[in-house]
C-alpha positions as CSV (number, residue, x, y, z in Angstrom):
1,M,-28.4,-40.9,-132.7
2,S,-28.0,-37.2,-132.8
3,I,-27.8,-34.7,-129.9
4,P,-28.1,-31.2,-131.5
5,Y,-27.8,-29.3,-128.3
6,Q,-24.4,-28.8,-126.5
7,N,-23.7,-26.1,-124.0
8,Q,-20.1,-25.5,-122.9
9,K,-21.2,-23.4,-119.9
10,N,-23.0,-26.2,-118.2
11,S,-21.1,-29.4,-118.2
12,S,-23.9,-31.6,-116.9
13,V,-26.1,-30.9,-120.0
14,P,-24.3,-33.4,-122.3
15,H,-24.5,-36.1,-119.5
16,I,-28.2,-35.6,-119.1
17,A,-28.7,-35.5,-122.8
18,N,-26.9,-38.9,-123.0
19,L,-29.1,-40.3,-120.3
20,L,-32.3,-39.3,-122.1
21,T,-30.9,-40.7,-125.4
22,S,-29.9,-44.0,-123.7
23,I,-33.3,-44.4,-122.1
24,L,-35.1,-43.9,-125.4
25,I,-32.7,-46.3,-127.2
26,H,-33.2,-49.0,-124.5
27,Y,-37.0,-48.5,-124.1
28,P,-38.6,-48.1,-127.6
29,E,-42.0,-47.9,-125.9
30,I,-41.2,-44.5,-124.6
31,A,-42.2,-41.8,-127.1
32,T,-40.8,-38.7,-125.4
33,I,-39.0,-37.7,-122.3
34,N,-39.2,-34.2,-120.8
35,L,-36.8,-33.3,-118.0
36,D,-37.6,-30.2,-115.9
37,P,-34.6,-29.6,-113.7
38,K,-36.1,-26.7,-111.8
39,D,-38.9,-28.9,-110.5
40,R,-36.7,-32.0,-110.5
41,V,-39.4,-33.9,-112.5
42,I,-39.1,-36.2,-115.5
43,K,-42.1,-37.0,-117.7
44,F,-42.3,-40.1,-119.9
45,S,-44.9,-40.1,-122.7
46,F,-46.3,-43.3,-124.2
47,Y,-48.7,-43.7,-127.2
48,L,-51.5,-46.2,-127.0
49,K,-53.8,-47.1,-129.9
50,N,-57.2,-48.8,-129.9
51,I,-57.5,-49.1,-126.1
52,T,-60.8,-50.3,-124.8
53,I,-60.0,-50.2,-121.1
54,E,-61.4,-47.3,-119.0
55,L,-58.6,-44.8,-118.3
56,G,-59.4,-44.6,-114.6
57,E,-58.9,-48.3,-114.3
58,I,-55.5,-48.1,-116.0
59,E,-54.4,-45.4,-113.6
60,K,-55.7,-47.3,-110.6
61,Y,-53.9,-50.5,-111.8
62,M,-50.6,-48.7,-112.4
63,Q,-50.7,-46.8,-109.1
64,Q,-51.4,-49.9,-107.1
65,A,-48.5,-51.7,-108.7
66,L,-46.1,-48.8,-108.2
67,Q,-47.2,-48.3,-104.6
68,A,-46.5,-51.9,-103.9
69,Y,-43.1,-51.5,-105.5
70,Y,-42.3,-48.3,-103.5
71,Y,-43.3,-50.1,-100.3
72,L,-41.1,-53.1,-101.0
73,E,-38.1,-51.0,-102.1
74,G,-38.6,-48.4,-99.3
75,I,-39.0,-45.5,-101.8
76,K,-40.6,-42.3,-100.8
77,S,-41.7,-40.6,-104.0
78,E,-42.6,-36.9,-104.1
79,V,-44.2,-36.9,-107.6
80,N,-45.9,-39.9,-109.1
81,A,-48.8,-39.2,-111.5
82,F,-50.4,-40.4,-114.7
83,T,-52.2,-38.2,-117.1
84,F,-54.1,-39.2,-120.3
85,E,-54.9,-37.2,-123.4
86,Q,-57.4,-39.0,-125.6
87,L,-57.0,-38.1,-129.3
88,D,-58.9,-39.4,-132.4
89,Q,-56.6,-42.3,-133.3
90,F,-54.6,-42.8,-130.1
91,T,-54.1,-41.9,-126.5
92,I,-51.1,-40.2,-125.0
93,M,-50.3,-41.4,-121.5
94,E,-47.8,-39.4,-119.5
95,F,-46.0,-40.7,-116.4
96,C,-44.6,-37.9,-114.3
97,R,-42.1,-38.7,-111.6
98,D,-39.6,-36.9,-109.4
99,I,-36.1,-37.6,-110.5
100,N,-34.7,-37.8,-106.9
101,S,-36.1,-41.3,-106.2
102,L,-36.5,-42.6,-109.7
103,S,-34.5,-45.7,-110.7
104,Q,-33.9,-47.7,-113.8
105,K,-35.7,-50.6,-112.2
106,E,-38.9,-48.5,-111.9
107,I,-38.7,-47.4,-115.5
108,S,-38.4,-51.1,-116.5
109,L,-41.4,-51.9,-114.2
110,V,-43.6,-49.3,-115.7
111,I,-42.7,-50.6,-119.2
112,A,-43.5,-54.2,-118.2
113,L,-46.8,-53.2,-116.6
114,L,-47.8,-51.3,-119.8
115,K,-46.8,-54.2,-122.0
116,D,-48.8,-56.5,-119.8
117,Q,-51.8,-54.3,-119.8
118,F,-51.8,-53.2,-123.4
119,G,-49.8,-55.6,-125.5
120,A,-49.9,-54.5,-129.1
121,S,-51.8,-51.4,-128.3
122,L,-48.6,-49.9,-126.8
123,I,-46.9,-48.2,-129.7
124,S,-43.2,-49.1,-129.8
125,D,-40.5,-47.8,-132.1
126,E,-38.6,-51.0,-132.4
127,D,-35.5,-50.7,-134.6
128,E,-34.3,-54.0,-136.1
129,D,-30.9,-52.5,-136.8
130,L,-30.4,-51.5,-133.2
131,N,-29.2,-54.4,-131.2
132,V,-27.9,-53.7,-127.7
133,D,-25.5,-56.6,-127.2
134,N,-25.6,-56.7,-123.4
135,Q,-28.9,-55.6,-122.0
136,T,-27.7,-55.8,-118.4
137,L,-24.7,-53.6,-119.1
138,H,-26.9,-51.0,-120.8
139,E,-29.3,-51.1,-117.8
140,E,-26.4,-50.5,-115.4
141,L,-25.2,-47.6,-117.6
142,I,-28.6,-46.0,-117.4
143,S,-28.6,-46.5,-113.6
144,Y,-25.2,-44.9,-113.4
145,M,-26.2,-41.9,-115.6
146,L,-29.5,-41.5,-113.7
147,E,-27.6,-41.3,-110.4
148,N,-25.3,-38.6,-111.9
149,A,-28.4,-36.7,-113.1
150,K,-29.8,-36.7,-109.6
151,R,-26.7,-34.9,-108.3
152,S,-26.5,-32.4,-111.2
153,R,-27.9,-28.9,-110.8
154,T,-28.8,-27.5,-114.2
155,N,-31.6,-25.1,-115.1
156,I,-31.8,-26.2,-118.7
157,E,-35.0,-28.1,-119.6
158,L,-34.4,-30.9,-122.1
159,I,-36.8,-32.9,-124.2
160,A,-35.9,-36.1,-126.0
161,L,-38.0,-37.6,-128.7
162,R,-37.9,-39.9,-131.7
163,D,-37.7,-38.4,-135.2
164,E,-37.6,-40.7,-138.3
165,G,-35.7,-43.4,-136.5
166,K,-33.4,-41.1,-134.6
167,V,-33.3,-39.9,-131.0
168,V,-33.1,-36.1,-130.8
169,V,-32.6,-34.1,-127.7
170,Y,-33.5,-30.4,-127.6
171,N,-33.2,-27.6,-125.1
172,K,-36.8,-26.7,-124.5
């Protein structure tokens, strides 16, 4: 995995870049991640192909599931939105969330809901060579890095994406 952007003036940038890289490695269903530190918002993009379900129904289902999760966990989210962009061959679904109350468990829940709803229509960049030995340890690492990112104060907007089997993080 490569991280082309490093900035010595802001020590939190490499940590946040590592977080985004770890999330993309652990969740091959996520196509891109865009972190806007000024607005404290993170956007996850997913690619869906050949979907026949009404997009409004998808959003309603996802929102109901997340609202139940927020209620059970006592979470007050500031930003929680889904947007869809229908293209010729596939649909881009974006999940926008405030970073202050986001957790690794919620990311896993969104992925599980999408897998349940879409199955093979959810495009995944599975890498057979990449085998995370201890899934629980990797999830705990993501949780730890996410908590550190919540405390960091950087103004550098980062975007992480997949490029020919690699995860790349750029300063937007």
